[in-house]
N, C-alpha and C positions, 0 to 999 in steps of 0.2 A: 360343139353344138351343131346339129344339123339344121339346115334351112328347109328341109323337105316338109311339105304339108302332110299332116297325118289325117287321113279321112276317118271319120267316126264309123264304127261298124253299126249297120242297121239290120235288125233281126226281121222286121216286117215293114212292108211298104205302107200299109194302111192300118189304122186302129178303128175298129167299128164298135159302136155302142148301140144297144137296142133297148127300148123301153116304151112306156105308155105315158101319155100326157093328155090332159083335158084341153081342148081347143078353147081359147079365150072367147071367141065370138059365138060359136055354135054350141059350146058346152058338151060336145061329143068327145068320147075317148078316141084317141088316135094312136096308132103304132108309129113310133118315131125311130128312125135309123140315122145316126150321125156318123159321118166318116171324116177322118182327119189323117193327113199324111204324117209320117214320122220325119220326113225330110222337111227342114225348115227353110223358109225363104226370107231374104233380107230387104226386098224392095216393096212388094205388094202383098196384100192379104188375098191370095188366089182362092178361087172356088173350084170345087170338083164337080164335073158333070155327072149326075146320078139319074138312073131310071129304076124306080121301085115298082114292081108289079106283084099282084096276088092272084092266085088261081084257087077259088074255093073248091072246085071239083077235085083237084089233085092235092089240096091242102099244102100248097107250095108258095113260098115268098121268094122272089128273085130280085137281086140287086145287081144292076149292070153299072160298073164304074167306068166312066169315060175319062177324058183328058182334063187338063187344068184350063181355067179361063180367068181373065182379069175381070173383076166386078165392074159394073157400069160407073160406079163412083170410085175413082182411083185415088184412094188415100194411101199415103206411104204407111207401111206396116211391116212387121216381121212375124214369123211363126209358121206353123204348118198350114197347108190349105185345108179348109173346112167346108163341109156342106151337110145338109140334112134333108130328108124326105119324110113325108107323112102320108099315111093312108088310114082310112077308117079301120078301127080295131075290129078284127075278126072275132067270131064266136069262140068261147073257151075251147081249148084243145091243144094238141101238139101239131106243129107245122114244120115242114122241112124248110130250111133257109139256106139259100145258095148265093154267094157273092162271086161275080165273074168279071174278068177284064182280059180281053185278048187271049183267050185260051187258058188263062190261069183261073182256078176256082178254089173256093173254100166252102165247105158245107157243114152245117150243124142243125140243131133243132131249136125252135122257139116254142115256149109254153105260155099260153094265155090262160090265166086263172079265171075262175068265175067272178072273182072280185075285180077283174079288169087289169090286174098287174101282169106284166110281161117279163119273162126271163129268157135269156139265151144260154144254151149250153156252151161253156167256153171252148174255143177251138183256135188253132193257129197253125200257120205254115209260113214260108218265106214271103208269101204274097200279102197276108193279112192276119190280124189277131182280133178275135171277138171277145170282148170283156164281158164278164157276167155282171 
């Protein structure tokens, strides 16, 4: 029997989910983007620094993924690092959606229905996977 550690194979660094939710306080529909690392941590529940922007002129949503940070309340926890960002839901239509981190990118489209539902076209590469 070998004592060598076997590293798990990781297909994607990040898992990205896109959807719409109603804000509890304002009752407005919001575009919600959740990002989780596939790598799991055993000490803390890390957060991912995210910057989500929307350009109505170019119909483009851009998510910049930063580094990991320890939350202000450091409770021991395990699992992947998780963060989410919200912006006001844009008018119905199709939008380009790009995720970027240090020169790595993944692009797809987001469709906002007249009903306010949001779906993303599934896409993946070694950097990230966008689930429908």
